[in-house]
Residue, then its C-alpha position, 0 to 999 in steps of 0.5 A: m765379650v764386654e758390653t761395648k764390644k757387643s754394641d759395636v757389633y750391633n752398630i755394624i749390623k745396623f750399618i750393613s742393614m741400612l745400606l741394604v735397605v737403601l740399595a734394595h729400594s733402588t734396585r726394586m724398580y727393576t722388579e715387577k713390584g717397582v713403582f716405576h720401571p726404567v726403560n732398560d731392564s736388568m734381570v741381575l738387579a731384579s735377582v739382587t733385589d730378591y736376594i736382599y729383600v727377604f731378609h733385610m727388614p727382619l735383620f733391621i728388626l733383629v738389631s732393635g731386639a738386640v739393642f733392647g736386650l742390651c738396654i734392659e740388661k743394663g737396668k733400663y726401661t723399668n717404667i712402662p708409661d715412661f717407655l711408651i711415651n718415649k717410643a711414641k715420641r720417637l716413632l709415632i710423631p715421625y710416622l705422622f709427620f713424614g706420612i702426611a707432610y712427605v710421603a702423601p704429597v710425593m705419592c699424589l704428585l707423582s700419581i703413584t696413587n689414584q687417591s686424593f691427598f686427603e683420602y690418602c692421608l686418611k686411608g694410606i697413613l692414618l689407617s696405614s693401608d699404604s704407608r709405604h716404608l713407614w709400615y716399619v715405624l708403626a710395626l716397630f712401635l707395636i713390637f716395643v709395646m709387646a716387649i715392654i709388657i713382658r719385660p719381667l719375663l725377659v730379665k728373669s732367666r734364660m728359661t723364661r726368655f726361651i719360653v717367650l721365644a717359643c710363644s713368639l714363634l706361635l704368634f709368627v705362625v698365626s700372624s697371617k690370620i690377623p687383620n693388618l689394621l695399623q700394621s698389627s699383622a706385620a708386628c705379630s710377624y716381625q716380632l719373632y725377629f725382634f725376640i731372636g735379636l734379644i736372645l742373640h744378645y743374651e747368648y752372644g758368647f755362645v754365638e761367638k764360640v759357634f762362629r769361631k769353631l765353624f768359621l769356614v761353614f759361615v764363610l759359605t753362607p753367601f753362596i748357600l743363600a745364592g744357591m737357594f735361588w735354584f729352589n722353588p719358593n714357598s713359605i718354608s724355603n723363604l723362611c730358611y732363606t731369611f734366616v740364612g741371610i740374617i746369619m750371613v750379615v751377623f757373621i759379617g758384622y762379627c768378622i768386621d768387629r774382630w779384624c777391622k778395628n778402625f771400621t767403627g771409627s771411620f767417617v762413613f760409618k759414623i755419619i750413616n749410623k748417626n743418621s740411620f733413622g733419618i736416612f730410613l725416613f727420607h730416602p724412599m721418596i727421593i728414590y721415587i722422585l729420581y726414578y720418575f725423572l731419570g727412569p725414562i732416560d736410556i741409562n745403564p741400569y747399574l749406573l742408574s740404580i747405584g747412582i740413585a742409591l748413593i744420591s738418596l743416601v747423601m741427600s737423606v743425611g743432608l736433610t736429617e742434619l738440616m732437621r737438627m739445625l732447624r731444631l726439628k729433631v722431634l720430627i726425626g725421632e730425637 
């Protein structure tokens, strides 16, 4: 498969991941962990959230690893200082801006936190003890730091890449023992999916052959994933659940790329992929605000959750485009 085709598959997976993130953040309000609890409960939506939540962020990280692999295979990222400065601009500046100017005010005004604005900015954002969805941005930056340091091993040979993957697995196992200061523990945990994504890129030809030979088996992955709800959750079953979910979406991405040739040219696909990082940055607080006002009203749970997900998606795209118009692209990682 040529590089452009690989990038198409990665973009399709990123598109699916973004929709799952927005949907899960909306339906999460129907679980015990929701910030707000609508007046009408829904066990189905709670189950849907559990269905998505175990694998949607690992999948997001995995795509970043695959794209990183694509870039280093093309000879990019050879200068470590320039790479780190670039990633700091694209990730840390949005993290600080959105944390202080966007997340903190919403958290305080909606009384989601008992801390004062300044206390929340210090502890919640600067120390990242409660940075909401922005934990991903900080963790991804730390993962990129790890990846660029070991770049020579990643480009050397297949053997060195699998050695890196083995070490990555060990770091994943001990990650829970690492203090989560500035998302260090999260980065050590999620880096496994990043390097699996990188291996996926280098071994994509093999993966494609497996998908073709065992096509019917992979068609059943959504049902396998649903069936796992019948088992008592534990660390092993949850890890299996995560990988089954990842495989399911990667397979769907492969199928869409193979049989829906016009998919990547559609307006919806282009607008969401173009604004994916902005959507990620903006949408959670919009969901919080909408549930704060609409949650106490007697509205059908499906209508409310899907409606809020769509509204937050559209508003996030609009706000991202507005940032570009105002020449504030640096604040959205561009």
